[in-house]
N, C-alpha and C positions, 0 to 999 in steps of 0.2 A: 505435572508440569506444563506453564503456557509457554507459547510461540515465542515470548521476548526473552522469558531463561531460556530455555534451547536455546533460542539463535546464539546470547551470550556467550553461554558454555560451550557453544562450538569455536565459535568466530574467534575468543578468546585463545582458546587451541591451537586454533589455525594462525594465530598474530606470533602466541611462540616460538612456533615450526621457519615460519616464512616472514618476513619483512612488513608483509600486509599489502602488497599491490597487488597480490591474483586476491585475497579478502575483499577490496575492494573491486574488483575486475568482478566477483562473482556477484556482490549483492548489488552493484549496477543493474546487472542481465536482471535480478530476482525482484529489482524495481522497477524494470521495465517488462515484466512477466507481469508484475502483480497491476500496472497501468494498463496492461492491456485487458487483461481481467476486468479491472473495473468498468474500463468503458465500456465489453459485451455486457457487463451486468446494467450496467447506466442504459443503453440503448433497451436491452428487457424490459428496464422495468418502468422509466420513464416515456410513457408512450404520446407525451404530448411534446409538440416545440416548444424548448424550453433554451431561444436564444444559445449563446454558445457554452453553456456547461458542459456539452462531451466535446468540446472543441478544447477546453480550457482545462483540464483535467492530463494532469503531467508526473512524469517522474521527477523526485529531486537527486540534488547531488548525493554522493555519498559522505558523511560526515562521521565524526566521532563524538558520541555520545554515552558520559558516564562511566568511558572504560569500555565501551564498545561503537565498533564503527555499524552504522544505522542510512538507511534508504528512506525517504519517504514516499508516498504518492499524495499527491495534492490538487484542489482545483482552483484554477486563479479564476474563476468565474465569479464575479462581485456578488452575486445570488445562488450560489450554491450551498450556502446554509441554510435557505430556507429550502433548497429540493431534500436535502441532507436532513435535514432536523423535523420541516413542517414549520406554519406558519398561519397565524390569524388573517384570515382576509377581511380587507379592509374596502370600503369605498374613498373618494375625494371626500367626502364631509367629515372622514373617520367611523361611521359607524361599520361595526362589526355583522358581517354575513358568514360566520362558520370560520371551522377551521380545516385547513388544509394537510391532512398528515404526511408525514416523510417519508423518503421513501427507501434512508439506509443505505445507500448504493457501497459508500465504501466499507459498512460494515459486514454489508453481507459479501464483497466481494472478500473480504482478508478472509470469514469465515472458510470460505472457498477454495481459498489458495494457501492454508494452513498446509492442510497433508503433502501438496506438491510440493511447499515448499521445504517441511520435514524432509524428503526422498532427497531432493534435489543438494541439501545442505550434506546429510549420509555421503551421497557421491563426492560431494566437493571433497570433505575431510577424509574420505578415502583415497580419493583422487594425491591430494598434500603428502599425507602419508605415506603412500608408496613412493611418491619422487624421492622423497626425504631419503627415505631408506633403499634407495637402488643405489 
């Protein structure tokens, strides 16, 4: 089961129990945790000075997507996709000088964060269920 499927199922359960305010608050906290994990991964993997790449990593708002709530982490830096996925090095004349491999910062941070997210989600569901049944 993927992270998206598990989170949708668990959060749909939580949405059925509460009005969604607690779920949104929980997802915002998790989005901030993912942002922090992404920043630390970027600092470890990208050793060169890359402008405002690390300053541009943000956590977004909680929004509804395909019937479930979601919160994303993204970069506002205009060159973030070049660092993330790699690019061809060119000089002013357009002559190619090799390929710079991407660092895959967001993908790595996501994989590292999955287990922590599973555990936090289970705790959240337990707390919500315990509040409702008391």
